[in-house]
C-alpha positions in Angstrom: 52.7 13.8 -25.9 49.4 15.5 -26.1 45.9 14.3 -25.2 44.7 14.6 -28.7 47.3 12.0 -29.8 46.0 9.3 -27.5 42.3 10.1 -27.1 39.6 7.9 -28.5 37.3 9.8 -30.9 34.6 7.1 -31.4 32.3 8.1 -28.6 29.1 6.7 -27.2 26.6 9.4 -26.1 23.0 9.4 -24.8 20.5 12.1 -23.9 19.8 12.8 -20.2 16.3 11.3 -20.7 17.8 7.8 -21.3 17.2 5.0 -18.8 20.0 3.0 -17.4 18.8 0.0 -19.4 19.2 1.9 -22.6 22.6 3.3 -21.6 23.8 -0.2 -20.5 22.7 -1.6 -23.8 24.5 1.0 -25.8 27.7 0.5 -23.7 27.6 -3.2 -24.2 26.9 -3.0 -27.9 29.8 -0.6 -28.4 32.0 -2.5 -26.0 32.9 0.6 -24.0 33.2 1.3 -20.3 31.4 4.6 -20.3 28.8 6.7 -22.0 28.7 10.5 -22.2 25.3 12.0 -21.2 24.1 15.1 -23.0 21.5 17.7 -22.3 20.4 19.5 -25.5 23.5 18.2 -27.2 25.9 19.5 -24.5 27.9 17.0 -22.5 26.7 17.2 -18.9 27.7 13.9 -17.3 29.2 10.4 -17.7 28.1 7.0 -16.7 30.8 4.4 -16.2 30.6 0.7 -15.4 31.2 1.5 -11.8 28.4 4.1 -11.8 26.1 1.4 -13.2 27.0 -1.1 -10.6 26.6 1.4 -7.8 23.1 2.6 -9.0 22.1 -1.0 -9.7 22.9 -2.0 -6.1 21.5 1.2 -4.5 18.3 1.6 -6.5 17.1 -2.0 -6.0 14.9 -1.5 -9.1 15.2 -2.7 -12.7 17.4 -0.6 -14.9 14.4 0.2 -17.1 13.0 2.2 -14.2 16.2 4.0 -13.3 16.9 7.3 -15.1 20.5 7.7 -16.3 20.7 11.0 -14.4 20.5 9.0 -11.1 23.7 7.2 -12.0 25.8 9.8 -13.9 28.8 11.5 -12.5 28.6 15.3 -12.8 29.9 17.8 -13.3 32.2 16.4 -15.9 35.9 16.4 -15.2 37.4 17.2 -18.6 40.7 17.9 -20.3 41.7 20.0 -23.3 43.0 18.2 -26.4 46.1 20.3 -26.3 46.9 19.4 -22.7 49.8 17.0 -22.1 49.3 13.4 -21.1 51.1 14.2 -17.8 48.5 16.9 -17.1 45.7 14.5 -17.9 47.1 11.7 -15.6 47.5 14.2 -12.8 43.9 15.3 -13.2 42.8 11.7 -13.2 44.6 11.1 -9.9 43.5 14.3 -8.3 39.9 13.9 -9.3 39.9 10.1 -8.8 38.6 9.3 -12.3 39.7 6.9 -15.0 38.1 8.6 -18.0 38.3 12.2 -19.1 36.1 13.6 -21.8 38.2 15.7 -24.1 36.6 19.1 -24.7 37.4 22.6 -25.8 34.8 25.2 -24.9 31.6 23.1 -25.1 32.7 20.9 -28.0 33.3 17.2 -27.3 36.3 15.9 -29.2 36.9 12.5 -27.6 37.7 10.7 -24.4 41.0 9.8 -22.8 40.9 6.7 -20.6 43.5 4.9 -18.4 43.4 2.1 -21.1 44.4 4.6 -23.8 47.4 5.7 -21.6 48.4 2.1 -20.8 48.3 1.1 -24.4 50.6 4.0 -25.2 53.0 3.4 -22.3 56.0 2.4 -24.5 55.5 5.5 -26.7 55.3 7.7 -23.6 58.5 6.1 -22.2 60.3 6.6 -25.5 59.3 10.2 -25.6 60.5 10.8 -22.1 63.9 9.2 -23.0 64.2 11.5 -26.1 63.5 14.5 -23.9 66.1 13.4 -21.4 68.7 12.8 -24.2 67.9 16.2 -25.7 68.9 17.7 -22.3 72.0 15.7 -22.2 70.7 13.5 -19.4 72.1 10.1 -20.3 72.7 8.8 -16.8 69.5 8.1 -14.6 71.2 10.0 -11.8 71.5 13.1 -14.0 67.7 13.2 -14.1 67.4 13.1 -10.4 70.1 15.9 -10.0 68.3 18.0 -12.6 65.1 17.9 -10.5 66.9 19.1 -7.3 
């Protein structure tokens, strides 16, 4: 399964000049756990709920006084829309992120989140089973032996 088949395309973005209060308001209004930060229209960072909590605690100031750049994670860890979901999950684990903006070149296509992957778990399992059956791997031990 490819990233483009699971990604969310309804994105929430904000310019780098945004305050944390404005970013939090947009996230809450859209009921999302992250917002992509742009500079001159190009994605340059991401603010997640965890980033907001961290900067809220560390800054000890009202969100209206905290620039979003102080909270955003950057550089962005991204994935291509044509990458496999397995590649995406490996990247998430390796880079310790739960959200991957989906980009090709500098164009933002969507975002893939752990929630997207969990929601599609049964589809992913079914696809894996079909692949195994196509290889003639009907017994679970066959799969283990094929990896040796």
